[in-house]
MARFI-343339 format. One record per atom (N, C-alpha, C, O, CB): residue number from 0; residue in three letters; atom name; x, y negated, z. Coordinates in nm, 4 decimals. Glycine has a CB too. Layout:
MARFI-343339
SITE     i    aa   at         xx         yy         zz
SITE   NUM   ala   CA          X          Y          Z
...
This chain:
MARFI-343339
SITE     i    aa   at         xx         yy         zz
SITE     0   leu    N    11.5526   -13.8481    19.7746
SITE     0   leu   CA    11.4693   -13.8555    19.6662
SITE     0   leu    C    11.5446   -13.7899    19.5422
SITE     0   leu    O    11.6642   -13.8086    19.5198
SITE     0   leu   CB    11.4280   -14.0029    19.6431
SITE     1   ile    N    11.4693   -13.7188    19.4720
SITE     1   ile   CA    11.5135   -13.6489    19.3370
SITE     1   ile    C    11.4986   -13.7440    19.2287
SITE     1   ile    O    11.3912   -13.8010    19.2099
SITE     1   ile   CB    11.4279   -13.5182    19.3005
SITE     2   ser    N    11.6046   -13.7648    19.1536
SITE     2   ser   CA    11.5826   -13.8515    19.0418
SITE     2   ser    C    11.5196   -13.7891    18.9184
SITE     2   ser    O    11.5375   -13.6694    18.8959
SITE     2   ser   CB    11.7071   -13.9092    19.0051
SITE     3   leu    N    11.4586   -13.8526    18.8508
SITE     3   leu   CA    11.3883   -13.8092    18.7311
SITE     3   leu    C    11.4923   -13.7241    18.6292
SITE     3   leu    O    11.4600   -13.6196    18.5727
SITE     3   leu   CB    11.3257   -13.9450    18.6570
SITE     4   gln    N    11.6003   -13.7782    18.6193
SITE     4   gln   CA    11.6954   -13.7020    18.5432
SITE     4   gln    C    11.7315   -13.5679    18.6060
SITE     4   gln    O    11.7431   -13.4698    18.5325
SITE     4   gln   CB    11.8172   -13.7820    18.5243
SITE     5   ser    N    11.7496   -13.5580    18.7351
SITE     5   ser   CA    11.7673   -13.4374    18.7958
SITE     5   ser    C    11.6516   -13.3495    18.7817
SITE     5   ser    O    11.6668   -13.2295    18.7592
SITE     5   ser   CB    11.7988   -13.4559    18.9282
SITE     6   leu    N    11.5458   -13.3994    18.7928
SITE     6   leu   CA    11.4111   -13.3120    18.7681
SITE     6   leu    C    11.3963   -13.2576    18.6355
SITE     6   leu    O    11.3495   -13.1451    18.6180
SITE     6   leu   CB    11.2829   -13.3938    18.7907
SITE     7   val    N    11.4324   -13.3291    18.5452
SITE     7   val   CA    11.4369   -13.2930    18.3834
SITE     7   val    C    11.5410   -13.1813    18.3755
SITE     7   val    O    11.5154   -13.0747    18.3193
SITE     7   val   CB    11.4868   -13.4309    18.2769
SITE     8   gln    N    11.6577   -13.2073    18.4322
SITE     8   gln   CA    11.7586   -13.1078    18.4192
SITE     8   gln    C    11.7334   -12.9522    18.4755
SITE     8   gln    O    11.7782   -12.8499    18.4238
SITE     8   gln   CB    11.8741   -13.1665    18.4876
SITE     9   arg    N    11.6563   -12.9608    18.5859
SITE     9   arg   CA    11.6115   -12.8510    18.6575
SITE     9   arg    C    11.5124   -12.7801    18.5661
SITE     9   arg    O    11.5240   -12.6596    18.5443
SITE     9   arg   CB    11.5517   -12.8922    18.7926
SITE    10   cys    N    11.4163   -12.8523    18.5131
SITE    10   cys   CA    11.3064   -12.8095    18.4255
SITE    10   cys    C    11.3785   -12.7363    18.2935
SITE    10   cys    O    11.3441   -12.6235    18.2581
SITE    10   cys   CB    11.2094   -12.9460    18.3823
SITE    11   asn    N    11.4708   -12.8042    18.2321
SITE    11   asn   CA    11.5507   -12.7636    18.1039
SITE    11   asn    C    11.6089   -12.6253    18.1433
SITE    11   asn    O    11.5923   -12.5232    18.0767
SITE    11   asn   CB    11.6772   -12.8771    18.0604
SITE    12   met    N    11.6838   -12.6340    18.2670
SITE    12   met   CA    11.7519   -12.5089    18.3029
SITE    12   met    C    11.6604   -12.3871    18.3122
SITE    12   met    O    11.6931   -12.2783    18.2649
SITE    12   met   CB    11.8213   -12.5266    18.4331
SITE    13   gln    N    11.5333   -12.4113    18.3812
SITE    13   gln   CA    11.4422   -12.2941    18.3970
SITE    13   gln    C    11.3899   -12.2706    18.2746
SITE    13   gln    O    11.3793   -12.1516    18.2450
SITE    13   gln   CB    11.3328   -12.3101    18.4955
SITE    14   gln    N    11.3500   -12.3598    18.1855
SITE    14   gln   CA    11.3085   -12.3047    18.0470
SITE    14   gln    C    11.4179   -12.2325    17.9721
SITE    14   gln    O    11.3825   -12.1424    17.8961
SITE    14   gln   CB    11.2599   -12.4188    17.9562
SITE    15   asp    N    11.5448   -12.2603    17.9837
SITE    15   asp   CA    11.6429   -12.1854    17.9262
SITE    15   asp    C    11.6710   -12.0609    17.9777
SITE    15   asp    O    11.7150   -11.9758    17.9004
SITE    15   asp   CB    11.7477   -12.2490    17.9246
SITE    16   met    N    11.6503   -12.0289    18.1175
SITE    16   met   CA    11.6648   -11.9001    18.1826
SITE    16   met    C    11.5330   -11.8175    18.1410
SITE    16   met    O    11.5464   -11.6958    18.1283
SITE    16   met   CB    11.6817   -11.9181    18.3481
SITE    17   glu    N    11.4202   -11.8690    18.1213
SITE    17   glu   CA    11.3078   -11.8093    18.0832
SITE    17   glu    C    11.3127   -11.7550    17.9460
SITE    17   glu    O    11.2678   -11.6445    17.9157
SITE    17   glu   CB    11.2056   -11.8956    18.0984
SITE    18   his    N    11.3758   -11.8471    17.8549
SITE    18   his   CA    11.3777   -11.8006    17.7005
SITE    18   his    C    11.4831   -11.7022    17.6945
SITE    18   his    O    11.4608   -11.6100    17.6160
SITE    18   his   CB    11.4088   -11.9221    17.5887
SITE    19   gln    N    11.6087   -11.6978    17.7671
SITE    19   gln   CA    11.6895   -11.6065    17.7583
SITE    19   gln    C    11.6520   -11.4680    17.8176
SITE    19   gln    O    11.7015   -11.3634    17.7757
SITE    19   gln   CB    11.7943   -11.6554    17.8064
SITE    20   gln    N    11.5603   -11.4747    17.9188
SITE    20   gln   CA    11.5077   -11.3464    17.9751
SITE    20   gln    C    11.4122   -11.2913    17.8540
SITE    20   gln    O    11.4143   -11.1706    17.8300
SITE    20   gln   CB    11.4208   -11.3718    18.1271
SITE    21   ile    N    11.3329   -11.3741    17.7815
SITE    21   ile   CA    11.2491   -11.3124    17.6922
SITE    21   ile    C    11.3145   -11.2624    17.5833
SITE    21   ile    O    11.2730   -11.1606    17.5280
SITE    21   ile   CB    11.1530   -11.3916    17.6524
SITE    22   val    N    11.4262   -11.3296    17.5397
SITE    22   val   CA    11.5013   -11.2654    17.4268
SITE    22   val    C    11.5752   -11.1520    17.4570
SITE    22   val    O    11.6032   -11.0699    17.3697
SITE    22   val   CB    11.5899   -11.3521    17.3684
SITE    23   thr    N    11.6138   -11.1384    17.5878
SITE    23   thr   CA    11.6930   -11.0132    17.6096
SITE    23   thr    C    11.5790   -10.9089    17.6364
SITE    23   thr    O    11.6066   -10.7915    17.6117
SITE    23   thr   CB    11.8060   -11.0254    17.7389
SITE    24   glu    N    11.4645   -10.9361    17.6800
SITE    24   glu   CA    11.3585   -10.8219    17.6917
SITE    24   glu    C    11.3223   -10.7754    17.5559
SITE    24   glu    O    11.2994   -10.6558    17.5377
SITE    24   glu   CB    11.2242   -10.8685    17.7672
SITE    25   gln    N    11.3146   -10.8735    17.4450
SITE    25   gln   CA    11.2821   -10.8330    17.3264
SITE    25   gln    C    11.3914   -10.7537    17.2615
SITE    25   gln    O    11.3628   -10.6547    17.1942
SITE    25   gln   CB    11.2439   -10.9407    17.2533
SITE    26   gln    N    11.5158   -10.7928    17.2788
SITE    26   gln   CA    11.6230   -10.7241    17.2306
SITE    26   gln    C    11.6286   -10.5753    17.2913
SITE    26   gln    O    11.6553   -10.4751    17.2249
SITE    26   gln   CB    11.7469   -10.8051    17.2612
SITE    27   glu    N    11.6022   -10.5772    17.4140
SITE    27   glu   CA    11.6004   -10.4417    17.4816
SITE    27   glu    C    11.4971   -10.3477    17.4236
SITE    27   glu    O    11.5260   -10.2312    17.3963
SITE    27   glu   CB    11.5724   -10.4569    17.6320
SITE    28   gln    N    11.3580   -10.4062    17.4020
SITE    28   gln   CA    11.2544   -10.3333    17.3582
SITE    28   gln    C    11.2851   -10.2912    17.2195
SITE    28   gln    O    11.2571   -10.1751    17.1900
SITE    28   gln   CB    11.1308   -10.4062    17.3698
SITE    29   glu    N    11.3446   -10.3769    17.1197
SITE    29   glu   CA    11.3752   -10.3302    16.9941
SITE    29   glu    C    11.4768   -10.2244    17.0008
SITE    29   glu    O    11.4523   -10.1249    16.9325
SITE    29   glu   CB    11.4170   -10.4364    16.9105
SITE    30   trp    N    11.5852   -10.2249    17.0683
SITE    30   trp   CA    11.6693   -10.1138    17.0867
SITE    30   trp    C    11.6170    -9.9917    17.1406
SITE    30   trp    O    11.6517    -9.8838    17.0928
SITE    30   trp   CB    11.7671   -10.1487    17.1618
SITE    31   lys    N    11.5251   -10.0010    17.2497
SITE    31   lys   CA    11.4773    -9.8810    17.3185
SITE    31   lys    C    11.3698    -9.8333    17.2316
SITE    31   lys    O    11.3464    -9.7128    17.2402
SITE    31   lys   CB    11.4285    -9.9060    17.4665
SITE    32   ser    N    11.3019    -9.8992    17.1527
SITE    32   ser   CA    11.1902    -9.8503    17.0721
SITE    32   ser    C    11.2315    -9.8013    16.9299
SITE    32   ser    O    11.1441    -9.7659    16.8507
SITE    32   ser   CB    11.0868    -9.9611    17.0595
SITE    33   arg    N    11.3476    -9.7990    16.9006
SITE    33   arg   CA    11.3797    -9.7602    16.7577
SITE    33   arg    C    11.3447    -9.6188    16.7234
SITE    33   arg    O    11.2867    -9.5904    16.6186
SITE    33   arg   CB    11.5270    -9.7790    16.7294
SITE    34   tyr    N    11.3828    -9.5244    16.8191
SITE    34   tyr   CA    11.3577    -9.3910    16.8031
SITE    34   tyr    C    11.2486    -9.3447    16.8900
SITE    34   tyr    O    11.2385    -9.3920    17.0032
SITE    34   tyr   CB    11.4743    -9.3175    16.8252
SITE    35   trp    N    11.1655    -9.2557    16.8465
SITE    35   trp   CA    11.0516    -9.1953    16.9351
SITE    35   trp    C    11.1166    -9.0854    17.0090
SITE    35   trp    O    11.1981    -9.0110    16.9544
SITE    35   trp   CB    10.9211    -9.1377    16.8496
SITE    36   asn    N    11.0785    -9.0733    17.1431
SITE    36   asn   CA    11.1281    -8.9649    17.2179
SITE    36   asn    C    11.0115    -8.8645    17.2201
SITE    36   asn    O    10.9003    -8.8890    17.1732
SITE    36   asn   CB    11.1769    -9.0090    17.3619
SITE    37   ala    N    11.0460    -8.7541    17.2765
SITE    37   ala   CA    10.9734    -8.6264    17.2761
SITE    37   ala    C    10.8337    -8.6548    17.3415
SITE    37   ala    O    10.7308    -8.6104    17.2905
SITE    37   ala   CB    11.0563    -8.5105    17.3566
SITE    38   leu    N    10.8331    -8.7232    17.4453
SITE    38   leu   CA    10.7000    -8.7696    17.5184
SITE    38   leu    C    10.6110    -8.8437    17.4307
SITE    38   leu    O    10.4958    -8.8072    17.4070
SITE    38   leu   CB    10.7278    -8.8618    17.6407
SITE    39   glu    N    10.6684    -8.9545    17.3799
SITE    39   glu   CA    10.5879    -9.0350    17.2898
SITE    39   glu    C    10.5356    -8.9530    17.1778
SITE    39   glu    O    10.4161    -8.9611    17.1493
SITE    39   glu   CB    10.6660    -9.1502    17.2362
SITE    40   his    N    10.6135    -8.8766    17.1136
SITE    40   his   CA    10.5635    -8.7938    16.9956
SITE    40   his    C    10.4590    -8.7154    17.0396
SITE    40   his    O    10.3595    -8.7067    16.9677
SITE    40   his   CB    10.6669    -8.7045    16.9324
SITE    41   lys    N    10.4638    -8.6524    17.1525
SITE    41   lys   CA    10.3648    -8.5515    17.2023
SITE    41   lys    C    10.2430    -8.6232    17.2161
SITE    41   lys    O    10.1374    -8.5829    17.1672
SITE    41   lys   CB    10.4032    -8.4828    17.3362
SITE    42   lys    N    10.2572    -8.7519    17.2958
SITE    42   lys   CA    10.1351    -8.8288    17.3080
SITE    42   lys    C    10.0602    -8.8757    17.1687
SITE    42   lys    O     9.9380    -8.8835    17.1568
SITE    42   lys   CB    10.1720    -8.9517    17.3901
SITE    43   phe    N    10.1469    -8.9026    17.0756
SITE    43   phe   CA    10.0977    -8.9359    16.9395
SITE    43   phe    C    10.0208    -8.8252    16.8779
SITE    43   phe    O     9.9167    -8.8514    16.8175
SITE    43   phe   CB    10.2111    -8.9714    16.8488
SITE    44   leu    N    10.0628    -8.7070    16.8882
SITE    44   leu   CA    10.0015    -8.5801    16.8324
SITE    44   leu    C     9.8636    -8.5845    16.9115
SITE    44   leu    O     9.7582    -8.5857    16.8479
SITE    44   leu   CB    10.0983    -8.4325    16.8615
SITE    45   glu    N     9.8646    -8.5868    17.0364
SITE    45   glu   CA     9.7498    -8.5705    17.1193
SITE    45   glu    C     9.6408    -8.6705    17.0679
SITE    45   glu    O     9.5239    -8.6418    17.0420
SITE    45   glu   CB     9.7870    -8.5942    17.2715
SITE    46   ala    N     9.7045    -8.8014    17.0572
SITE    46   ala   CA     9.6077    -8.9133    17.0326
SITE    46   ala    C     9.5358    -8.8900    16.8817
SITE    46   ala    O     9.4170    -8.9140    16.8600
SITE    46   ala   CB     9.6934    -9.0643    17.0401
SITE    47   val    N     9.6274    -8.8406    16.7858
SITE    47   val   CA     9.5768    -8.8184    16.6468
SITE    47   val    C     9.4665    -8.7239    16.6557
SITE    47   val    O     9.3673    -8.7376    16.5842
SITE    47   val   CB     9.6853    -8.7649    16.5495
SITE    48   arg    N     9.4789    -8.6223    16.7452
SITE    48   arg   CA     9.3672    -8.5175    16.7438
SITE    48   arg    C     9.2450    -8.5738    16.7988
SITE    48   arg    O     9.1359    -8.5340    16.7578
SITE    48   arg   CB     9.4030    -8.3907    16.8245
SITE    49   val    N     9.2546    -8.6636    16.8889
SITE    49   val   CA     9.1452    -8.7371    16.9706
SITE    49   val    C     9.0773    -8.8440    16.8751
SITE    49   val    O     8.9569    -8.8436    16.8495
SITE    49   val   CB     9.2116    -8.8144    17.1077
SITE    50   his    N     9.1648    -8.9318    16.8276
SITE    50   his   CA     9.1162    -9.0613    16.7633
SITE    50   his    C     9.1245    -9.0538    16.6009
SITE    50   his    O     9.0774    -9.1419    16.5289
SITE    50   his   CB     9.2095    -9.1879    16.8188
SITE    51   gly    N     9.1805    -8.9546    16.5597
SITE    51   gly   CA     9.1989    -8.9379    16.3961
SITE    51   gly    C     9.3331    -9.0296    16.3634
SITE    51   gly    O     9.3841    -9.1184    16.4318
SITE    51   gly   CB     9.0461    -9.0032    16.2980
SITE    52   asp    N     9.3691    -8.9801    16.2438
SITE    52   asp   CA     9.5125    -9.0256    16.1946
SITE    52   asp    C     9.5115    -9.1657    16.1453
SITE    52   asp    O     9.6128    -9.2092    16.0905
SITE    52   asp   CB     9.5673    -8.9342    16.0760
SITE    53   arg    N     9.3964    -9.2472    16.1613
SITE    53   arg   CA     9.4123    -9.3712    16.0950
SITE    53   arg    C     9.3789    -9.4774    16.2028
SITE    53   arg    O     9.3807    -9.5972    16.1745
SITE    53   arg   CB     9.3204    -9.3814    15.9650
SITE    54   asn    N     9.3494    -9.4336    16.3230
SITE    54   asn   CA     9.3043    -9.5498    16.4249
SITE    54   asn    C     9.4305    -9.5802    16.5187
SITE    54   asn    O     9.4426    -9.5506    16.6375
SITE    54   asn   CB     9.1649    -9.4998    16.5255
SITE    55   phe    N     9.5240    -9.6485    16.4335
SITE    55   phe   CA     9.6510    -9.6862    16.4921
SITE    55   phe    C     9.6493    -9.7589    16.6248
SITE    55   phe    O     9.7362    -9.7438    16.7107
SITE    55   phe   CB     9.7197    -9.7672    16.3994
SITE    56   lys    N     9.5380    -9.8435    16.6364
SITE    56   lys   CA     9.5319    -9.9224    16.7680
SITE    56   lys    C     9.5106    -9.8249    16.8957
SITE    56   lys    O     9.5836    -9.8363    16.9942
SITE    56   lys   CB     9.4064   -10.0318    16.7605
SITE    57   ala    N     9.4038    -9.7256    16.8890
SITE    57   ala   CA     9.3756    -9.6368    16.9846
SITE    57   ala    C     9.4900    -9.5505    17.0017
SITE    57   ala    O     9.5142    -9.5210    17.1187
SITE    57   ala   CB     9.2585    -9.5663    16.9561
SITE    58   ile    N     9.5666    -9.5029    16.9125
SITE    58   ile   CA     9.6755    -9.4246    16.9358
SITE    58   ile    C     9.7900    -9.5000    17.0062
SITE    58   ile    O     9.8560    -9.4531    17.0989
SITE    58   ile   CB     9.7179    -9.3684    16.8108
SITE    59   ala    N     9.8068    -9.6267    16.9498
SITE    59   ala   CA     9.9232    -9.7006    17.0335
SITE    59   ala    C     9.8902    -9.7290    17.1812
SITE    59   ala    O     9.9805    -9.7448    17.2633
SITE    59   ala   CB     9.9576    -9.8435    16.9678
SITE    60   ala    N     9.7450    -9.7360    17.2180
SITE    60   ala   CA     9.7169    -9.7593    17.3443
SITE    60   ala    C     9.7303    -9.6223    17.4274
SITE    60   ala    O     9.7647    -9.6202    17.5456
SITE    60   ala   CB     9.5816    -9.8232    17.3504
SITE    61   tyr    N     9.7022    -9.5195    17.3593
SITE    61   tyr   CA     9.7249    -9.3772    17.4308
SITE    61   tyr    C     9.8723    -9.3527    17.4584
SITE    61   tyr    O     9.9140    -9.3125    17.5671
SITE    61   tyr   CB     9.6708    -9.2519    17.3375
SITE    62   val    N     9.9526    -9.3810    17.3469
SITE    62   val   CA    10.1033    -9.3650    17.3760
SITE    62   val    C    10.1560    -9.4554    17.4807
SITE    62   val    O    10.2308    -9.4149    17.5697
SITE    62   val   CB    10.1855    -9.3901    17.2517
SITE    63   gly    N    10.1146    -9.5837    17.4690
SITE    63   gly   CA    10.1429    -9.6642    17.5817
SITE    63   gly    C    10.2708    -9.7554    17.5539
SITE    63   gly    O    10.2762    -9.8686    17.6020
SITE    63   gly   CB    10.1627    -9.5720    17.7057
SITE    64   ser    N    10.3650    -9.7078    17.4817
SITE    64   ser   CA    10.5021    -9.7696    17.4629
SITE    64   ser    C    10.5099    -9.8185    17.3195
SITE    64   ser    O    10.6182    -9.8666    17.2859
SITE    64   ser   CB    10.6221    -9.6646    17.4935
SITE    65   arg    N    10.4171    -9.8141    17.2337
SITE    65   arg   CA    10.4496    -9.8401    17.0884
SITE    65   arg    C    10.3238    -9.9367    17.0591
SITE    65   arg    O    10.2182    -9.9376    17.1223
SITE    65   arg   CB    10.4588    -9.6906    16.9842
SITE    66   thr    N    10.3578   -10.0162    16.9514
SITE    66   thr   CA    10.2514   -10.0993    16.8974
SITE    66   thr    C    10.1937   -10.0201    16.7713
SITE    66   thr    O    10.2432    -9.9227    16.7146
SITE    66   thr   CB    10.3081   -10.2495    16.8578
SITE    67   ala    N    10.0704   -10.0917    16.7418
SITE    67   ala   CA     9.9888   -10.0265    16.6403
SITE    67   ala    C    10.0879   -10.0148    16.5057
SITE    67   ala    O    10.0813    -9.9141    16.4353
SITE    67   ala   CB     9.8447   -10.1185    16.6122
SITE    68   thr    N    10.1696   -10.1115    16.4781
SITE    68   thr   CA    10.2387   -10.1103    16.3635
SITE    68   thr    C    10.3477   -10.0015    16.3680
SITE    68   thr    O    10.3788    -9.9331    16.2704
SITE    68   thr   CB    10.2917   -10.2431    16.3391
SITE    69   gln    N    10.4065    -9.9912    16.4986
SITE    69   gln   CA    10.4986    -9.8795    16.5166
SITE    69   gln    C    10.4470    -9.7393    16.4925
SITE    69   gln    O    10.5141    -9.6530    16.4359
SITE    69   gln   CB    10.5485    -9.8844    16.6486
SITE    70   val    N    10.3214    -9.7208    16.5395
SITE    70   val   CA    10.2390    -9.6001    16.5249
SITE    70   val    C    10.2119    -9.5696    16.3882
SITE    70   val    O    10.2305    -9.4557    16.3454
SITE    70   val   CB    10.1132    -9.6114    16.5950
SITE    71   lys    N    10.1619    -9.6782    16.3036
SITE    71   lys   CA    10.1454    -9.6480    16.1725
SITE    71   lys    C    10.2608    -9.6088    16.0847
SITE    71   lys    O    10.2437    -9.5350    15.9877
SITE    71   lys   CB    10.0881    -9.7486    16.1215
SITE    72   thr    N    10.3877    -9.6614    16.1204
SITE    72   thr   CA    10.5051    -9.6402    16.0518
SITE    72   thr    C    10.5305    -9.4782    16.0874
SITE    72   thr    O    10.5448    -9.3921    16.0005
SITE    72   thr   CB    10.6272    -9.7502    16.1013
SITE    73   his    N    10.5331    -9.4554    16.2197
SITE    73   his   CA    10.5618    -9.3164    16.2550
SITE    73   his    C    10.4600    -9.2136    16.1929
SITE    73   his    O    10.4984    -9.1008    16.1622
SITE    73   his   CB    10.5616    -9.3035    16.4083
SITE    74   ala    N    10.3344    -9.2526    16.1756
SITE    74   ala   CA    10.2424    -9.1653    16.1203
SITE    74   ala    C    10.2686    -9.1367    15.9815
SITE    74   ala    O    10.2571    -9.0230    15.9357
SITE    74   ala   CB    10.1147    -9.2139    16.1353
SITE    75   gln    N    10.3075    -9.2486    15.9053
SITE    75   gln   CA    10.3309    -9.2444    15.7649
SITE    75   gln    C    10.4581    -9.1443    15.7473
SITE    75   gln    O    10.4563    -9.0589    15.6587
SITE    75   gln   CB    10.3569    -9.3978    15.7051
SITE    76   lys    N    10.5614    -9.1579    15.8301
SITE    76   lys   CA    10.6701    -9.0646    15.8139
SITE    76   lys    C    10.6480    -8.9266    15.8570
SITE    76   lys    O    10.6908    -8.8273    15.7982
SITE    76   lys   CB    10.7803    -9.1115    15.8809
SITE    77   tyr    N    10.5744    -8.9275    15.9696
SITE    77   tyr   CA    10.5466    -8.7735    16.0194
SITE    77   tyr    C    10.4595    -8.7075    15.9206
SITE    77   tyr    O    10.4875    -8.5891    15.9021
SITE    77   tyr   CB    10.4700    -8.7630    16.1687
SITE    78   phe    N    10.3578    -8.7558    15.8503
SITE    78   phe   CA    10.2755    -8.6889    15.7620
SITE    78   phe    C    10.3481    -8.6674    15.6274
SITE    78   phe    O    10.3240    -8.5666    15.5610
SITE    78   phe   CB    10.1482    -8.7643    15.7459
SITE    79   gln    N    10.4292    -8.7529    15.5897
SITE    79   gln   CA    10.5065    -8.7351    15.4758
SITE    79   gln    C    10.5982    -8.6072    15.4940
SITE    79   gln    O    10.6161    -8.5243    15.4048
SITE    79   gln   CB    10.5876    -8.8632    15.4493
SITE    80   lys    N    10.6563    -8.6010    15.6254
SITE    80   lys   CA    10.7479    -8.5016    15.6410
SITE    80   lys    C    10.6680    -8.3660    15.6519
SITE    80   lys    O    10.7252    -8.2643    15.6127
SITE    80   lys   CB    10.8372    -8.5315    15.7625
SITE    81   ile    N    10.5471    -8.3574    15.6996
SITE    81   ile   CA    10.4680    -8.2348    15.7118
SITE    81   ile    C    10.4268    -8.1958    15.5617
SITE    81   ile    O    10.4352    -8.0803    15.5199
SITE    81   ile   CB    10.3353    -8.2585    15.8114
SITE    82   glu    N    10.3832    -8.2997    15.4880
SITE    82   glu   CA    10.3500    -8.2588    15.3309
SITE    82   glu    C    10.4771    -8.2064    15.2773
SITE    82   glu    O    10.4707    -8.0930    15.2298
SITE    82   glu   CB    10.2976    -8.3906    15.2303
SITE    83   arg    N    10.5943    -8.2680    15.2753
SITE    83   arg   CA    10.7213    -8.2141    15.2122
SITE    83   arg    C    10.7425    -8.0539    15.2639
SITE    83   arg    O    10.7801    -7.9651    15.1874
SITE    83   arg   CB    10.8572    -8.3162    15.2603
SITE    84   glu    N    10.7150    -8.0350    15.3927
SITE    84   glu   CA    10.7375    -7.8837    15.4322
SITE    84   glu    C    10.6447    -7.7949    15.4040
SITE    84   glu    O    10.6747    -7.6757    15.3977
SITE    84   glu   CB    10.7550    -7.8634    15.5634
SITE    85   arg    N    10.5137    -7.8397    15.3817
SITE    85   arg   CA    10.4120    -7.7635    15.3324
SITE    85   arg    C    10.4091    -7.7213    15.1764
SITE    85   arg    O    10.3554    -7.6176    15.1373
SITE    85   arg   CB    10.2987    -7.8345    15.3651
SITE    86   val    N    10.4707    -7.8105    15.0959
SITE    86   val   CA    10.4632    -7.7882    14.9587
SITE    86   val    C    10.6045    -7.7171    14.9248
SITE    86   val    O    10.7095    -7.7766    14.9486
SITE    86   val   CB    10.4350    -7.9283    14.8777
SITE    87   pro    N    10.6034    -7.6096    14.8780
SITE    87   pro   CA    10.7419    -7.5486    14.8517
SITE    87   pro    C    10.8013    -7.6200    14.7330
SITE    87   pro    O    10.7262    -7.6638    14.6459
SITE    87   pro   CB    10.7353    -7.3886    14.8223
SITE    88   met    N    10.9279    -7.6336    14.7250
SITE    88   met   CA    11.0000    -7.7255    14.6163
SITE    88   met    C    11.0287    -7.6090    14.5170
SITE    88   met    O    11.0503    -7.4937    14.5545
SITE    88   met   CB    11.1524    -7.8171    14.6726
SITE    89   glu    N    11.0268    -7.6531    14.3742
SITE    89   glu   CA    11.0393    -7.5636    14.2629
SITE    89   glu    C    11.1776    -7.5997    14.1993
SITE    89   glu    O    11.2176    -7.5391    14.0999
SITE    89   glu   CB    10.9150    -7.5783    14.1593
C-alpha cells in the first residue's frame, strides 16, 4: 500500500518537474525569440502585403513563431527604419 504522504510527495515532485519544464521552455522561447531571423522577417513582409500593416494577429498567425505583440513591436521598428531611410537628413 502506498501511504498518503508518499502519494503527496510524488504529486509535488511531478508538479515541480512540470513547473521547471514550463519555466525552461519560457526562458528558451524568450532567448530564441529576441531577434527576428531572415525567414521570420520574410514571412512578416508577405503577411503585411496580404493582411495590411495593422492586423497584428493575422500577421503573427502567418509568421507562426511570433505573438501579436512581438509583431506589433517589429512592425513599429521596421516602419520607423523605412521612414528614416526614405527621408534624407539635412
